[in-house]
N, C-alpha and C positions, 0 to 999 in steps of 0.2 A: 266782594261780585257788584258789579254795578244796576243799580235798579233800573227800570224802565220808566220812565220821568211820569206818566201815565198813574201806573199801578203802584206809586211814591208818593201816594196821595197824602197830603202836610203831615210830612217826614221832619220838614222846622217850621218849629210855633212861631205864631206874629204874637204881636204887640194885645192883640184884643178877637172876642172869634167874629165878635161884630164888625170890626174892619175886614175882615178876613170874609166874611160873607157877603158880606157890602160887593166886594172885589169880583168874587167866584159869580153875584150874582150879574152885574154889570158885563164880564165874559160870556158868561150863559145867553143873553139877551144881544149884545152889539162884537162881541168878538170875534164870531162869523170861525171861531177855534171848529177843525177838524174829530174832535172828540169832545165828551161830557167836562165843561169846566168846575163841574161839582170835583171829578175822579181826579183831576192835577194835582203833581208834585203840583207844594208851593214854590219850590226854587227851579221848576221848568223852563224851558226857553219855549214862554210864552210864539215867540215871534217864528219858532221852527212846525211850531203847532198850526202852524193858519194865520196869528194875529197879522194886521197890516195896517201902514202908518194909520189910514181913513179912522179906522174900525179905535183905534186908540183915542180917536177925538171921542167917539160916541161914549165909547167906557168911560175916561174920563168925565163926561157928561154926568154920565150915570153916577160914579162914585162922588160926586161933587152932589150932584141932589139928595141922590141917597144916605148920606151924613150927612149935609149941611154945611158944607166943607166948600173951599177952594183950595186948591191944589198951589203952591207959589209955584209963582215962571221962572226960579229956580230949578226946580223940579222935572220943566214940562223938557225932557227928552227922551230918544226913546230908551234908554236903558236903566229909567223908569219904569216902563213896562213891557219890560224885559221876564216879567216873573211876577206872580200875584204876592207874592213874599216885601218886590221895591214900589209895587204898585202903593201894598197895604201902609208900606212905612212912607210914603211921600202922602197917604190920606193920615195918618197920624199927625206928623209934622202940621199940618194946617188944622189941625182940633184945639 
C-alpha cells in the first residue's frame, strides 16, 4: 500500500539527525510548504508540497547558516532540493 508522503515522515533514515533537523527547520521557516515540514516524509517531493525555486535559495542559505557549511556548486540544482533526504545528503557532502 502506498503511504501518504506527509504521514510517512522519516521513513528513510538520513546520515545524521542534526542535518535532517536543520533541513526541516529551514523548510519550516523558508520553504513555504503547504504542510508542516516536521511531518513530511524524508523522500516526499517537496516541489509537490509547495516548494518553489525562489524558496530553495532561502532554504539553502538557512541550511548553510545552521550547519556552518557551503553547498558545493555541483549540487545546486533542482534535484538536490526535491526531498529532505537529498538536501541533507548535499549538506553532508559539504561538511
